[in-house]
All heavy atoms as a GROMACS GRO file, in nm:
protein
  608
    1MET      N    1   2.451  -7.365   0.590
    1MET     CA    2   2.316  -7.388   0.633
    1MET      C    3   2.259  -7.506   0.558
    1MET      O    4   2.302  -7.536   0.447
    1MET     CB    5   2.234  -7.261   0.615
    1MET     CG    6   2.220  -7.212   0.474
    1MET     SD    7   2.144  -7.050   0.459
    1MET     CE    8   2.257  -6.949   0.548
    2GLN      N    9   2.162  -7.570   0.619
    2GLN     CA   10   2.104  -7.691   0.561
    2GLN      C   11   1.952  -7.684   0.577
    2GLN      O   12   1.902  -7.641   0.679
    2GLN     CB   13   2.159  -7.812   0.635
    2GLN     CG   14   2.117  -7.944   0.580
    2GLN     CD   15   2.190  -8.057   0.649
    2GLN    OE1   16   2.311  -8.050   0.666
    2GLN    NE2   17   2.118  -8.159   0.688
    3GLY      N   18   1.880  -7.724   0.472
    3GLY     CA   19   1.735  -7.719   0.479
    3GLY      C   20   1.669  -7.795   0.366
    3GLY      O   21   1.734  -7.866   0.289
    4ILE      N   22   1.537  -7.775   0.354
    4ILE     CA   23   1.453  -7.842   0.255
    4ILE      C   24   1.402  -7.740   0.154
    4ILE      O   25   1.356  -7.632   0.192
    4ILE     CB   26   1.331  -7.909   0.323
    4ILE    CG1   27   1.374  -8.004   0.434
    4ILE    CG2   28   1.241  -7.978   0.221
    4ILE    CD1   29   1.441  -8.130   0.387
    5VAL      N   30   1.408  -7.774   0.025
    5VAL     CA   31   1.357  -7.688  -0.081
    5VAL      C   32   1.205  -7.689  -0.076
    5VAL      O   33   1.142  -7.795  -0.083
    5VAL     CB   34   1.407  -7.734  -0.219
    5VAL    CG1   35   1.343  -7.653  -0.331
    5VAL    CG2   36   1.559  -7.726  -0.226
    6THR      N   37   1.144  -7.570  -0.063
    6THR     CA   38   0.998  -7.560  -0.058
    6THR      C   39   0.938  -7.492  -0.180
    6THR      O   40   0.818  -7.503  -0.203
    6THR     CB   41   0.952  -7.485   0.069
    6THR    OG1   42   1.013  -7.355   0.070
    6THR    CG2   43   0.991  -7.562   0.194
    7ALA      N   44   1.020  -7.421  -0.258
    7ALA     CA   45   0.970  -7.353  -0.378
    7ALA      C   46   1.085  -7.325  -0.473
    7ALA      O   47   1.198  -7.301  -0.430
    7ALA     CB   48   0.899  -7.223  -0.342
    8ILE      N   49   1.054  -7.328  -0.603
    8ILE     CA   50   1.152  -7.294  -0.708
    8ILE      C   51   1.082  -7.202  -0.806
    8ILE      O   52   0.973  -7.233  -0.853
    8ILE     CB   53   1.204  -7.420  -0.781
    8ILE    CG1   54   1.267  -7.518  -0.682
    8ILE    CG2   55   1.303  -7.381  -0.890
    8ILE    CD1   56   1.306  -7.651  -0.743
    9SER      N   57   1.146  -7.088  -0.837
    9SER     CA   58   1.091  -6.993  -0.935
    9SER      C   59   1.186  -6.984  -1.053
    9SER      O   60   1.305  -6.958  -1.036
    9SER     CB   61   1.076  -6.853  -0.874
    9SER     OG   62   0.988  -6.857  -0.766
   10TYR      N   63   1.133  -7.005  -1.173
   10TYR     CA   64   1.211  -7.000  -1.296
   10TYR      C   65   1.183  -6.869  -1.368
   10TYR      O   66   1.074  -6.813  -1.356
   10TYR     CB   67   1.176  -7.117  -1.387
   10TYR     CG   68   1.208  -7.251  -1.324
   10TYR    CD1   69   1.108  -7.326  -1.262
   10TYR    CD2   70   1.337  -7.300  -1.326
   10TYR    CE1   71   1.138  -7.448  -1.203
   10TYR    CE2   72   1.366  -7.422  -1.267
   10TYR     CZ   73   1.267  -7.496  -1.206
   10TYR     OH   74   1.297  -7.616  -1.148
   11PRO      N   75   1.279  -6.818  -1.448
   11PRO     CA   76   1.256  -6.692  -1.520
   11PRO      C   77   1.153  -6.710  -1.630
   11PRO      O   78   1.145  -6.815  -1.693
   11PRO     CB   79   1.394  -6.658  -1.578
   11PRO     CG   80   1.464  -6.790  -1.588
   11PRO     CD   81   1.411  -6.874  -1.475
   12GLY      N   82   1.074  -6.607  -1.652
   12GLY     CA   83   0.976  -6.608  -1.760
   12GLY      C   84   1.043  -6.570  -1.892
   12GLY      O   85   1.158  -6.528  -1.895
   13ALA      N   86   0.970  -6.583  -2.000
   13ALA     CA   87   1.021  -6.548  -2.132
   13ALA      C   88   1.059  -6.400  -2.136
   13ALA      O   89   0.985  -6.314  -2.092
   13ALA     CB   90   0.916  -6.578  -2.238
   14GLY      N   91   1.178  -6.372  -2.185
   14GLY     CA   92   1.224  -6.235  -2.200
   14GLY      C   93   1.284  -6.174  -2.075
   14GLY      O   94   1.338  -6.064  -2.080
   15LEU      N   95   1.275  -6.242  -1.962
   15LEU     CA   96   1.332  -6.189  -1.839
   15LEU      C   97   1.477  -6.233  -1.824
   15LEU      O   98   1.521  -6.329  -1.885
   15LEU     CB   99   1.251  -6.238  -1.718
   15LEU     CG  100   1.105  -6.193  -1.712
   15LEU    CD1  101   1.035  -6.256  -1.593
   15LEU    CD2  102   1.096  -6.042  -1.705
   16SER      N  103   1.551  -6.161  -1.741
   16SER     CA  104   1.689  -6.199  -1.712
   16SER      C  105   1.691  -6.337  -1.649
   16SER      O  106   1.607  -6.367  -1.563
   16SER     CB  107   1.753  -6.100  -1.616
   16SER     OG  108   1.757  -5.971  -1.671
   17PRO      N  109   1.784  -6.421  -1.690
   17PRO     CA  110   1.791  -6.556  -1.632
   17PRO      C  111   1.827  -6.550  -1.484
   17PRO      O  112   1.930  -6.496  -1.446
   17PRO     CB  113   1.898  -6.627  -1.713
   17PRO     CG  114   1.966  -6.525  -1.794
   17PRO     CD  115   1.885  -6.400  -1.792
   18LEU      N  116   1.738  -6.600  -1.401
   18LEU     CA  117   1.757  -6.604  -1.256
   18LEU      C  118   1.664  -6.710  -1.200
   18LEU      O  119   1.542  -6.702  -1.219
   18LEU     CB  120   1.725  -6.469  -1.193
   18LEU     CG  121   1.716  -6.465  -1.041
   18LEU    CD1  122   1.851  -6.493  -0.976
   18LEU    CD2  123   1.663  -6.330  -0.995
   19VAL      N  124   1.721  -6.810  -1.136
   19VAL     CA  125   1.641  -6.913  -1.069
   19VAL      C  126   1.649  -6.886  -0.920
   19VAL      O  127   1.757  -6.867  -0.864
   19VAL     CB  128   1.694  -7.055  -1.100
   19VAL    CG1  129   1.618  -7.159  -1.020
   19VAL    CG2  130   1.684  -7.084  -1.248
   20ARG      N  131   1.532  -6.882  -0.855
   20ARG     CA  132   1.525  -6.861  -0.710
   20ARG      C  133   1.474  -6.990  -0.645
   20ARG      O  134   1.375  -7.048  -0.690
   20ARG     CB  135   1.430  -6.748  -0.676
   20ARG     CG  136   1.482  -6.612  -0.710
   20ARG     CD  137   1.390  -6.503  -0.655
   20ARG     NE  138   1.444  -6.373  -0.684
   20ARG     CZ  139   1.404  -6.297  -0.786
   20ARG    NH1  140   1.308  -6.339  -0.865
   20ARG    NH2  141   1.457  -6.180  -0.806
   21VAL      N  142   1.542  -7.030  -0.539
   21VAL     CA  143   1.506  -7.151  -0.465
   21VAL      C  144   1.482  -7.110  -0.320
   21VAL      O  145   1.567  -7.045  -0.258
   21VAL     CB  146   1.618  -7.257  -0.473
   21VAL    CG1  147   1.587  -7.377  -0.386
   21VAL    CG2  148   1.642  -7.298  -0.617
   22GLN      N  149   1.366  -7.147  -0.266
   22GLN     CA  150   1.334  -7.118  -0.126
   22GLN      C  151   1.378  -7.237  -0.042
   22GLN      O  152   1.336  -7.350  -0.066
   22GLN     CB  153   1.183  -7.096  -0.111
   22GLN     CG  154   1.143  -7.038   0.021
   22GLN     CD  155   1.184  -6.892   0.035
   22GLN    OE1  156   1.195  -6.821  -0.064
   22GLN    NE2  157   1.209  -6.850   0.155
   23LEU      N  158   1.464  -7.212   0.056
   23LEU     CA  159   1.518  -7.317   0.142
   23LEU      C  160   1.464  -7.296   0.284
   23LEU      O  161   1.488  -7.191   0.345
   23LEU     CB  162   1.670  -7.312   0.140
   23LEU     CG  163   1.746  -7.428   0.201
   23LEU    CD1  164   1.720  -7.557   0.124
   23LEU    CD2  165   1.895  -7.398   0.205
   24GLN      N  166   1.390  -7.394   0.334
   24GLN     CA  167   1.333  -7.387   0.469
   24GLN      C  168   1.434  -7.438   0.569
   24GLN      O  169   1.486  -7.548   0.557
   24GLN     CB  170   1.205  -7.471   0.476
   24GLN     CG  171   1.126  -7.452   0.601
   24GLN     CD  172   1.064  -7.314   0.611
   24GLN    OE1  173   1.020  -7.259   0.511
   24GLN    NE2  174   1.062  -7.258   0.730
   25LEU      N  175   1.464  -7.354   0.670
   25LEU     CA  176   1.562  -7.387   0.774
   25LEU      C  177   1.489  -7.390   0.908
   25LEU      O  178   1.494  -7.295   0.983
   25LEU     CB  179   1.673  -7.282   0.780
   25LEU     CG  180   1.737  -7.241   0.648
   25LEU    CD1  181   1.820  -7.117   0.665
   25LEU    CD2  182   1.820  -7.355   0.595
   26GLY      N  183   1.418  -7.494   0.935
   26GLY     CA  184   1.338  -7.498   1.057
   26GLY      C  185   1.224  -7.398   1.048
   26GLY      O  186   1.141  -7.404   0.959
   27ASP      N  187   1.224  -7.299   1.140
   27ASP     CA  188   1.120  -7.196   1.139
   27ASP      C  189   1.152  -7.080   1.045
   27ASP      O  190   1.068  -6.996   1.019
   27ASP     CB  191   1.099  -7.140   1.280
   27ASP     CG  192   1.038  -7.242   1.374
   27ASP    OD1  193   0.971  -7.335   1.324
   27ASP    OD2  194   1.058  -7.230   1.496
   28ASP      N  195   1.275  -7.072   0.995
   28ASP     CA  196   1.319  -6.964   0.908
   28ASP      C  197   1.337  -7.015   0.766
   28ASP      O  198   1.335  -7.136   0.741
   28ASP     CB  199   1.452  -6.906   0.958
   28ASP     CG  200   1.440  -6.844   1.096
   28ASP    OD1  201   1.339  -6.776   1.121
   28ASP    OD2  202   1.530  -6.866   1.177
   29SER      N  203   1.356  -6.922   0.673
   29SER     CA  204   1.386  -6.962   0.535
   29SER      C  205   1.483  -6.863   0.474
   29SER      O  206   1.500  -6.751   0.524
   29SER     CB  207   1.258  -6.971   0.451
   29SER     OG  208   1.201  -6.843   0.437
   30VAL      N  209   1.548  -6.906   0.368
   30VAL     CA  210   1.643  -6.823   0.295
   30VAL      C  211   1.620  -6.847   0.146
   30VAL      O  212   1.577  -6.955   0.105
   30VAL     CB  213   1.788  -6.854   0.337
   30VAL    CG1  214   1.828  -6.995   0.300
   30VAL    CG2  215   1.886  -6.754   0.282
   31THR      N  216   1.646  -6.745   0.065
   31THR     CA  217   1.635  -6.759  -0.079
   31THR      C  218   1.773  -6.782  -0.137
   31THR      O  219   1.868  -6.710  -0.105
   31THR     CB  220   1.574  -6.631  -0.142
   31THR    OG1  221   1.440  -6.616  -0.093
   31THR    CG2  222   1.570  -6.640  -0.294
   32LEU      N  223   1.785  -6.883  -0.221
   32LEU     CA  224   1.907  -6.907  -0.297
   32LEU      C  225   1.883  -6.852  -0.437
   32LEU      O  226   1.788  -6.892  -0.503
   32LEU     CB  227   1.939  -7.057  -0.305
   32LEU     CG  228   1.938  -7.134  -0.173
   32LEU    CD1  229   1.969  -7.281  -0.200
   32LEU    CD2  230   2.037  -7.075  -0.076
   33ALA      N  231   1.965  -6.758  -0.482
   33ALA     CA  232   1.948  -6.694  -0.612
   33ALA      C  233   2.062  -6.735  -0.704
   33ALA      O  234   2.178  -6.708  -0.674
   33ALA     CB  235   1.943  -6.542  -0.596
   34PHE      N  236   2.027  -6.801  -0.814
   34PHE     CA  237   2.126  -6.847  -0.912
   34PHE      C  238   2.119  -6.756  -1.034
   34PHE      O  239   2.029  -6.770  -1.117
   34PHE     CB  240   2.099  -6.993  -0.949
   34PHE     CG  241   2.113  -7.088  -0.833
   34PHE    CD1  242   2.004  -7.118  -0.754
   34PHE    CD2  243   2.235  -7.144  -0.803
   34PHE    CE1  244   2.017  -7.205  -0.645
   34PHE    CE2  245   2.249  -7.231  -0.695
   34PHE     CZ  246   2.140  -7.260  -0.617
   35LEU      N  247   2.212  -6.662  -1.042
   35LEU     CA  248   2.214  -6.564  -1.150
   35LEU      C  249   2.259  -6.627  -1.281
   35LEU      O  250   2.348  -6.713  -1.282
   35LEU     CB  251   2.307  -6.448  -1.114
   35LEU     CG  252   2.275  -6.376  -0.984
   35LEU    CD1  253   2.385  -6.277  -0.950
   35LEU    CD2  254   2.141  -6.306  -0.993
   36GLY      N  255   2.199  -6.585  -1.392
   36GLY     CA  256   2.238  -6.634  -1.523
   36GLY      C  257   2.196  -6.777  -1.551
   36GLY      O  258   2.248  -6.840  -1.642
   37ARG      N  259   2.101  -6.828  -1.476
   37ARG     CA  260   2.059  -6.967  -1.492
   37ARG      C  261   1.914  -6.975  -1.535
   37ARG      O  262   1.830  -6.898  -1.490
   37ARG     CB  263   2.073  -7.044  -1.359
   37ARG     CG  264   2.210  -7.043  -1.295
   37ARG     CD  265   2.310  -7.131  -1.366
   37ARG     NE  266   2.278  -7.271  -1.364
   37ARG     CZ  267   2.323  -7.359  -1.276
   37ARG    NH1  268   2.402  -7.321  -1.179
   37ARG    NH2  269   2.289  -7.484  -1.287
   38GLN      N  270   1.883  -7.069  -1.623
   38GLN     CA  271   1.746  -7.100  -1.662
   38GLN      C  272   1.692  -7.217  -1.581
   38GLN      O  273   1.572  -7.235  -1.568
   38GLN     CB  274   1.741  -7.138  -1.812
   38GLN     CG  275   1.780  -7.025  -1.905
   38GLN     CD  276   1.673  -6.918  -1.915
   38GLN    OE1  277   1.556  -6.943  -1.886
   38GLN    NE2  278   1.713  -6.800  -1.954
   39ASP      N  279   1.784  -7.299  -1.526
   39ASP     CA  280   1.747  -7.418  -1.452
   39ASP      C  281   1.864  -7.454  -1.360
   39ASP      O  282   1.978  -7.416  -1.386
   39ASP     CB  283   1.719  -7.533  -1.548
   39ASP     CG  284   1.652  -7.652  -1.481
   39ASP    OD1  285   1.606  -7.639  -1.366
   39ASP    OD2  286   1.645  -7.758  -1.544
   40VAL      N  287   1.836  -7.524  -1.253
   40VAL     CA  288   1.939  -7.578  -1.166
   40VAL      C  289   1.911  -7.728  -1.156
   40VAL      O  290   1.811  -7.769  -1.096
   40VAL     CB  291   1.939  -7.512  -1.026
   40VAL    CG1  292   2.047  -7.572  -0.939
   40VAL    CG2  293   1.957  -7.362  -1.038
   41HIS      N  294   1.996  -7.807  -1.219
   41HIS     CA  295   1.975  -7.952  -1.221
   41HIS      C  296   2.000  -8.012  -1.083
   41HIS      O  297   2.074  -7.958  -1.003
   41HIS     CB  298   2.068  -8.017  -1.324
   41HIS     CG  299   2.043  -7.967  -1.463
   41HIS    ND1  300   1.934  -8.005  -1.536
   41HIS    CD2  301   2.110  -7.878  -1.539
   41HIS    CE1  302   1.936  -7.945  -1.653
   41HIS    NE2  303   2.042  -7.866  -1.657
   42ALA      N  304   1.937  -8.121  -1.054
   42ALA     CA  305   1.952  -8.199  -0.930
   42ALA      C  306   1.877  -8.139  -0.812
   42ALA      O  307   1.884  -8.190  -0.703
   42ALA     CB  308   2.099  -8.220  -0.894
   43ILE      N  309   1.806  -8.027  -0.832
   43ILE     CA  310   1.727  -7.967  -0.724
   43ILE      C  311   1.580  -7.977  -0.761
   43ILE      O  312   1.540  -7.943  -0.871
   43ILE     CB  313   1.765  -7.819  -0.702
   43ILE    CG1  314   1.908  -7.808  -0.655
   43ILE    CG2  315   1.672  -7.757  -0.599
   43ILE    CD1  316   1.953  -7.665  -0.634
   44ASP      N  317   1.501  -8.023  -0.666
   44ASP     CA  318   1.356  -8.033  -0.684
   44ASP      C  319   1.290  -7.999  -0.551
   44ASP      O  320   1.357  -7.998  -0.447
   44ASP     CB  321   1.319  -8.176  -0.726
   44ASP     CG  322   1.196  -8.180  -0.814
   44ASP    OD1  323   1.128  -8.078  -0.828
   44ASP    OD2  324   1.167  -8.289  -0.867
   45ILE      N  325   1.164  -7.971  -0.553
   45ILE     CA  326   1.092  -7.944  -0.428
   45ILE      C  327   1.101  -8.069  -0.341
   45ILE      O  328   1.081  -8.180  -0.389
   45ILE     CB  329   0.947  -7.903  -0.456
   45ILE    CG1  330   0.951  -7.771  -0.532
   45ILE    CG2  331   0.865  -7.898  -0.329
   45ILE    CD1  332   0.825  -7.698  -0.547
   46GLY      N  333   1.136  -8.048  -0.215
   46GLY     CA  334   1.155  -8.159  -0.123
   46GLY      C  335   1.299  -8.203  -0.109
   46GLY      O  336   1.332  -8.280  -0.019
   47SER      N  337   1.388  -8.154  -0.197
   47SER     CA  338   1.530  -8.190  -0.187
   47SER      C  339   1.590  -8.131  -0.060
   47SER      O  340   1.556  -8.020  -0.019
   47SER     CB  341   1.609  -8.133  -0.306
   47SER     OG  342   1.567  -8.189  -0.427
   48ARG      N  343   1.680  -8.207   0.001
   48ARG     CA  344   1.757  -8.156   0.115
   48ARG      C  345   1.887  -8.101   0.062
   48ARG      O  346   1.959  -8.169  -0.012
   48ARG     CB  347   1.785  -8.269   0.215
   48ARG     CG  348   1.662  -8.312   0.290
   48ARG     CD  349   1.691  -8.418   0.397
   48ARG     NE  350   1.815  -8.390   0.466
   48ARG     CZ  351   1.911  -8.481   0.488
   48ARG    NH1  352   1.898  -8.603   0.446
   48ARG    NH2  353   2.020  -8.448   0.553
   49LEU      N  354   1.919  -7.976   0.099
   49LEU     CA  355   2.039  -7.910   0.050
   49LEU      C  356   2.124  -7.856   0.165
   49LEU      O  357   2.071  -7.818   0.269
   49LEU     CB  358   2.004  -7.788  -0.037
   49LEU     CG  359   1.924  -7.806  -0.163
   49LEU    CD1  360   1.908  -7.671  -0.231
   49LEU    CD2  361   1.990  -7.905  -0.256
   50ARG      N  362   2.254  -7.848   0.140
   50ARG     CA  363   2.345  -7.770   0.222
   50ARG      C  364   2.393  -7.658   0.131
   50ARG      O  365   2.436  -7.683   0.018
   50ARG     CB  366   2.463  -7.853   0.269
   50ARG     CG  367   2.559  -7.773   0.357
   50ARG     CD  368   2.676  -7.856   0.407
   50ARG     NE  369   2.627  -7.974   0.478
   50ARG     CZ  370   2.670  -8.098   0.453
   50ARG    NH1  371   2.760  -8.120   0.362
   50ARG    NH2  372   2.622  -8.200   0.521
   51ALA      N  373   2.385  -7.534   0.176
   51ALA     CA  374   2.425  -7.418   0.096
   51ALA      C  375   2.528  -7.336   0.171
   51ALA      O  376   2.518  -7.318   0.293
   51ALA     CB  377   2.303  -7.332   0.064
   52ARG      N  378   2.627  -7.287   0.095
   52ARG     CA  379   2.733  -7.203   0.152
   52ARG      C  380   2.750  -7.081   0.065
   52ARG      O  381   2.745  -7.089  -0.057
   52ARG     CB  382   2.864  -7.280   0.157
   52ARG     CG  383   2.862  -7.397   0.252
   52ARG     CD  384   2.990  -7.472   0.251
   52ARG     NE  385   3.100  -7.379   0.273
   52ARG     CZ  386   3.226  -7.416   0.287
   52ARG    NH1  387   3.257  -7.542   0.281
   52ARG    NH2  388   3.320  -7.327   0.307
   53GLY      N  389   2.771  -6.967   0.130
   53GLY     CA  390   2.793  -6.843   0.058
   53GLY      C  391   2.773  -6.725   0.150
   53GLY      O  392   2.749  -6.740   0.269
   54ALA      N  393   2.783  -6.606   0.092
   54ALA     CA  394   2.766  -6.483   0.170
   54ALA      C  395   2.617  -6.450   0.180
   54ALA      O  396   2.550  -6.432   0.078
   54ALA     CB  397   2.842  -6.368   0.104
   55LEU      N  398   2.567  -6.442   0.301
   55LEU     CA  399   2.427  -6.411   0.324
   55LEU      C  400   2.408  -6.259   0.321
   55LEU      O  401   2.478  -6.186   0.390
   55LEU     CB  402   2.384  -6.467   0.460
   55LEU     CG  403   2.237  -6.455   0.496
   55LEU    CD1  404   2.151  -6.536   0.399
   55LEU    CD2  405   2.215  -6.504   0.638
   56VAL      N  406   2.314  -6.213   0.237
   56VAL     CA  407   2.283  -6.070   0.228
   56VAL      C  408   2.134  -6.050   0.254
   56VAL      O  409   2.055  -6.144   0.243
   56VAL     CB  410   2.322  -6.011   0.090
   56VAL    CG1  411   2.471  -6.022   0.067
   56VAL    CG2  412   2.246  -6.077  -0.022
   57ASP      N  413   2.098  -5.928   0.286
   57ASP     CA  414   1.958  -5.893   0.308
   57ASP      C  415   1.910  -5.820   0.183
   57ASP      O  416   1.953  -5.708   0.155
   57ASP     CB  417   1.946  -5.803   0.431
   57ASP     CG  418   1.803  -5.772   0.465
   57ASP    OD1  419   1.734  -5.710   0.381
   57ASP    OD2  420   1.759  -5.809   0.574
   58ARG      N  421   1.823  -5.882   0.105
   58ARG     CA  422   1.768  -5.820  -0.016
   58ARG      C  423   1.622  -5.787   0.011
   58ARG      O  424   1.537  -5.875   0.012
   58ARG     CB  425   1.780  -5.914  -0.136
   58ARG     CG  426   1.728  -5.849  -0.263
   58ARG     CD  427   1.740  -5.945  -0.380
   58ARG     NE  428   1.702  -5.880  -0.503
   58ARG     CZ  429   1.576  -5.868  -0.547
   58ARG    NH1  430   1.479  -5.918  -0.476
   58ARG    NH2  431   1.551  -5.808  -0.661
   59ARG      N  432   1.598  -5.657   0.034
   59ARG     CA  433   1.462  -5.609   0.063
   59ARG      C  434   1.397  -5.686   0.177
   59ARG      O  435   1.281  -5.726   0.171
   59ARG     CB  436   1.375  -5.616  -0.062
   59ARG     CG  437   1.426  -5.531  -0.175
   59ARG     CD  438   1.338  -5.542  -0.295
   59ARG     NE  439   1.396  -5.466  -0.405
   59ARG     CZ  440   1.363  -5.481  -0.530
   59ARG    NH1  441   1.272  -5.571  -0.564
   59ARG    NH2  442   1.419  -5.409  -0.623
   60GLY      N  443   1.476  -5.713   0.281
   60GLY     CA  444   1.424  -5.781   0.399
   60GLY      C  445   1.422  -5.932   0.390
   60GLY      O  446   1.376  -5.998   0.483
   61VAL      N  447   1.470  -5.988   0.278
   61VAL     CA  448   1.470  -6.133   0.258
   61VAL      C  449   1.615  -6.183   0.263
   61VAL      O  450   1.698  -6.140   0.182
   61VAL     CB  451   1.407  -6.170   0.122
   61VAL    CG1  452   1.412  -6.321   0.100
   61VAL    CG2  453   1.264  -6.120   0.114
   62PRO      N  454   1.648  -6.273   0.356
   62PRO     CA  455   1.783  -6.330   0.358
   62PRO      C  456   1.808  -6.408   0.228
   62PRO      O  457   1.728  -6.494   0.191
   62PRO     CB  458   1.783  -6.424   0.478
   62PRO     CG  459   1.654  -6.404   0.549
   62PRO     CD  460   1.563  -6.328   0.460
   63THR      N  461   1.918  -6.374   0.159
   63THR     CA  462   1.945  -6.430   0.026
   63THR      C  463   2.092  -6.468   0.012
   63THR      O  464   2.180  -6.394   0.056
   63THR     CB  465   1.908  -6.326  -0.083
   63THR    OG1  466   1.771  -6.287  -0.066
   63THR    CG2  467   1.927  -6.383  -0.222
   64LEU      N  468   2.116  -6.582  -0.050
   64LEU     CA  469   2.250  -6.624  -0.091
   64LEU      C  470   2.255  -6.618  -0.243
   64LEU      O  471   2.174  -6.684  -0.309
   64LEU     CB  472   2.280  -6.767  -0.047
   64LEU     CG  473   2.303  -6.796   0.099
   64LEU    CD1  474   2.316  -6.947   0.120
   64LEU    CD2  475   2.426  -6.727   0.149
   65TYR      N  476   2.347  -6.540  -0.300
   65TYR     CA  477   2.362  -6.533  -0.444
   65TYR      C  478   2.466  -6.633  -0.491
   65TYR      O  479   2.576  -6.639  -0.436
   65TYR     CB  480   2.402  -6.391  -0.488
   65TYR     CG  481   2.286  -6.296  -0.482
   65TYR    CD1  482   2.266  -6.215  -0.371
   65TYR    CD2  483   2.194  -6.288  -0.586
   65TYR    CE1  484   2.158  -6.129  -0.365
   65TYR    CE2  485   2.087  -6.202  -0.580
   65TYR     CZ  486   2.069  -6.122  -0.469
   65TYR     OH  487   1.962  -6.038  -0.463
   66ASP      N  488   2.432  -6.711  -0.593
   66ASP     CA  489   2.520  -6.812  -0.651
   66ASP      C  490   2.593  -6.894  -0.544
   66ASP      O  491   2.714  -6.903  -0.542
   66ASP     CB  492   2.620  -6.747  -0.747
   66ASP     CG  493   2.552  -6.690  -0.869
   66ASP    OD1  494   2.458  -6.754  -0.919
   66ASP    OD2  495   2.592  -6.582  -0.915
   67PRO      N  496   2.515  -6.956  -0.454
   67PRO     CA  497   2.577  -7.033  -0.346
   67PRO      C  498   2.639  -7.163  -0.397
   67PRO      O  499   2.602  -7.214  -0.502
   67PRO     CB  500   2.460  -7.063  -0.253
   67PRO     CG  501   2.343  -7.071  -0.345
   67PRO     CD  502   2.368  -6.966  -0.450
   68GLU      N  503   2.732  -7.212  -0.319
   68GLU     CA  504   2.783  -7.348  -0.341
   68GLU      C  505   2.683  -7.439  -0.271
   68GLU      O  506   2.650  -7.417  -0.154
   68GLU     CB  507   2.920  -7.363  -0.278
   68GLU     CG  508   2.976  -7.503  -0.285
   68GLU     CD  509   3.109  -7.514  -0.212
   68GLU    OE1  510   3.191  -7.423  -0.222
   68GLU    OE2  511   3.125  -7.616  -0.143
   69ILE      N  512   2.632  -7.539  -0.342
   69ILE     CA  513   2.532  -7.627  -0.282
   69ILE      C  514   2.575  -7.772  -0.288
   69ILE      O  515   2.648  -7.813  -0.378
   69ILE     CB  516   2.393  -7.612  -0.348
   69ILE    CG1  517   2.399  -7.646  -0.496
   69ILE    CG2  518   2.336  -7.473  -0.325
   69ILE    CD1  519   2.263  -7.660  -0.561
   70THR      N  520   2.527  -7.847  -0.192
   70THR     CA  521   2.542  -7.992  -0.190
   70THR      C  522   2.403  -8.051  -0.172
   70THR      O  523   2.332  -8.013  -0.079
   70THR     CB  524   2.634  -8.038  -0.075
   70THR    OG1  525   2.760  -7.975  -0.088
   70THR    CG2  526   2.652  -8.188  -0.076
   71VAL      N  527   2.364  -8.139  -0.264
   71VAL     CA  528   2.234  -8.207  -0.252
   71VAL      C  529   2.254  -8.325  -0.160
   71VAL      O  530   2.341  -8.409  -0.182
   71VAL     CB  531   2.183  -8.254  -0.391
   71VAL    CG1  532   2.052  -8.329  -0.376
   71VAL    CG2  533   2.169  -8.136  -0.485
   72LEU      N  534   2.174  -8.330  -0.054
   72LEU     CA  535   2.182  -8.437   0.045
   72LEU      C  536   2.073  -8.538   0.017
   72LEU      O  537   1.962  -8.528   0.069
   72LEU     CB  538   2.168  -8.379   0.186
   72LEU     CG  539   2.268  -8.268   0.221
   72LEU    CD1  540   2.231  -8.206   0.356
   72LEU    CD2  541   2.409  -8.320   0.222
   73ALA      N  542   2.102  -8.635  -0.068
   73ALA     CA  543   2.002  -8.735  -0.109
   73ALA      C  544   1.963  -8.823   0.008
   73ALA      O  545   1.847  -8.850   0.031
   73ALA     CB  546   2.056  -8.819  -0.223
   74ASP      N  547   2.060  -8.871   0.083
   74ASP     CA  548   2.039  -8.947   0.205
   74ASP      C  549   2.170  -8.945   0.281
   74ASP      O  550   2.265  -8.881   0.239
   74ASP     CB  551   1.988  -9.089   0.178
   74ASP     CG  552   2.083  -9.171   0.093
   74ASP    OD1  553   2.205  -9.160   0.110
   74ASP    OD2  554   2.035  -9.247   0.008
   75SER      N  555   2.181  -9.016   0.388
   75SER     CA  556   2.300  -9.010   0.471
   75SER      C  557   2.422  -9.077   0.408
   75SER      O  558   2.534  -9.053   0.448
   75SER     CB  559   2.273  -9.073   0.608
   75SER     OG  560   2.235  -9.208   0.590
   76SER      N  561   2.401  -9.157   0.302
   76SER     CA  562   2.514  -9.229   0.244
   76SER      C  563   2.566  -9.171   0.113
   76SER      O  564   2.678  -9.199   0.074
   76SER     CB  565   2.478  -9.375   0.223
   76SER     OG  566   2.370  -9.385   0.131
   77SER      N  567   2.485  -9.092   0.042
   77SER     CA  568   2.532  -9.037  -0.085
   77SER      C  569   2.507  -8.888  -0.093
   77SER      O  570   2.405  -8.839  -0.048
   77SER     CB  571   2.462  -9.108  -0.202
   77SER     OG  572   2.324  -9.076  -0.201
   78GLN      N  573   2.605  -8.816  -0.149
   78GLN     CA  574   2.594  -8.671  -0.165
   78GLN      C  575   2.642  -8.634  -0.304
   78GLN      O  576   2.737  -8.692  -0.357
   78GLN     CB  577   2.678  -8.598  -0.062
   78GLN     CG  578   2.631  -8.619   0.079
   78GLN     CD  579   2.713  -8.540   0.178
   78GLN    OE1  580   2.810  -8.474   0.144
   78GLN    NE2  581   2.674  -8.548   0.304
   79GLU      N  582   2.575  -8.537  -0.364
   79GLU     CA  583   2.613  -8.489  -0.497
   79GLU      C  584   2.642  -8.342  -0.487
   79GLU      O  585   2.559  -8.263  -0.442
   79GLU     CB  586   2.498  -8.512  -0.596
   79GLU     CG  587   2.528  -8.462  -0.735
   79GLU     CD  588   2.411  -8.484  -0.828
   79GLU    OE1  589   2.323  -8.565  -0.798
   79GLU    OE2  590   2.410  -8.416  -0.932
   80ARG      N  591   2.760  -8.300  -0.527
   80ARG     CA  592   2.799  -8.160  -0.519
   80ARG      C  593   2.770  -8.092  -0.652
   80ARG      O  594   2.801  -8.145  -0.758
   80ARG     CB  595   2.948  -8.150  -0.488
   80ARG     CG  596   2.988  -8.015  -0.444
   80ARG     CD  597   3.130  -8.016  -0.398
   80ARG     NE  598   3.143  -7.898  -0.318
   80ARG     CZ  599   3.192  -7.893  -0.199
   80ARG    NH1  600   3.239  -8.000  -0.143
   80ARG    NH2  601   3.199  -7.780  -0.134
   81VAL      N  602   2.704  -7.975  -0.648
   81VAL     CA  603   2.667  -7.901  -0.768
   81VAL      C  604   2.740  -7.769  -0.769
   81VAL      O  605   2.752  -7.702  -0.672
   81VAL     CB  606   2.514  -7.876  -0.773
   81VAL    CG1  607   2.479  -7.799  -0.897
   81VAL    CG2  608   2.440  -8.005  -0.768
   0.00000   0.00000   0.00000
């Protein structure tokens, strides 16, 4: 799936490390959950991403846990994370 990052949530002090990224896919959205992470480099709000992984339903929210992502900077350069 491919979309635009619309929100990033970082873990608070004392909480389990988990970064959540909201990816807008046209009219739908999916949450990318990066377990054990304090930050995900190369991703910012407005970034275009391609994400691959197993899609699960977490409390009614489509979620990919620890997905493989590719940052789509423009049509000529891509950075794999």
